[in-house]
C-alpha positions in Angstrom: -16.6 -18.9 -1.2 -15.9 -15.9 0.9 -14.2 -13.3 -1.4 -12.9 -11.2 1.5 -10.9 -14.1 2.9 -9.9 -15.9 -0.3 -8.9 -13.0 -2.6 -6.9 -9.9 -2.0 -5.0 -7.1 -3.7 -1.3 -7.9 -3.6 -0.5 -4.1 -3.5 -2.0 -4.0 0.0 0.8 -6.3 1.2 3.4 -4.2 -0.5 2.0 -1.0 1.0 2.0 -2.5 4.5 5.6 -3.7 4.0 6.6 -0.2 3.0 4.9 1.3 6.0 6.6 -1.2 8.3 10.0 -0.7 6.9 9.6 3.1 7.2 8.2 2.7 10.8 5.2 4.8 9.8 3.3 3.6 12.9 5.9 5.5 15.0 5.5 8.6 12.9 1.8 8.9 12.3 -1.4 8.1 14.1 -3.9 5.5 13.1 -6.3 7.9 11.4 -3.6 9.4 9.3 -2.3 6.0 8.3 -5.8 4.8 7.3 -6.3 7.9 5.1 -2.8 7.6 3.7 -3.4 3.9 2.9 -6.6 4.7 0.9 -4.8 7.5 -1.0 -1.9 5.3 -1.8 -3.9 2.3 -2.9 -6.2 4.5 -5.1 -3.1 5.5 -7.1 -2.0 1.9 -7.7 -3.4 -0.7 -10.1 -5.0 -3.7 -8.6 -3.3 -7.1 -8.6 -5.6 -9.7 -7.2 -4.2 -12.9 -5.9 -5.6 -15.9 -4.1 -2.4 -17.4 -2.6 0.7 -15.5 -1.5 2.9 -18.3 -2.9 1.6 -17.6 -6.4 3.2 -14.2 -6.4 6.4 -15.3 -4.8 6.9 -18.2 -7.3 5.6 -16.7 -10.5 6.4 -13.0 -10.3 9.5 -12.0 -12.2 12.1 -10.0 -10.2 11.7 -7.1 -12.7 8.0 -6.9 -12.2 8.3 -7.1 -8.4 10.9 -4.2 -8.5 8.5 -2.2 -10.6 5.6 -2.8 -8.2 7.7 -1.8 -5.2 8.8 1.4 -7.1 5.2 2.2 -7.8 4.4 1.8 -4.1 7.3 4.1 -3.1 6.2 6.8 -5.6 2.5 6.5 -4.6 3.4 6.8 -0.9 5.6 9.9 -1.5 2.8 11.6 -3.5 0.2 10.7 -0.9 2.3 12.0 1.9 2.9 15.2 0.1 -0.8 15.6 -0.4 -1.7 14.7 3.2 0.8 17.0 4.7 -0.4 19.9 2.5 -4.0 19.6 3.7 -5.1 21.8 6.7 -5.7 19.8 9.9 -9.3 19.1 10.5 -10.5 19.8 14.0 -13.4 17.8 15.5 
């Protein structure tokens, strides 16, 4: 079994969906997005799944809404933090 291919954190998908809907790739560069993603995911609980269909079929709508709300709050908090940091020059 290869864990990296078989098991993943469902919140990763929700964060990517949020970034896509908000067109973050048009607003921020790759390095900023990578750092932002780490900060966002570190604020969220883990929800490991093996198959996407499991979450789609078994996740109650109320729990899905709560997870999406958690992502929105974590993204807002992470953006505030990232924007408050001084730019690092190489």
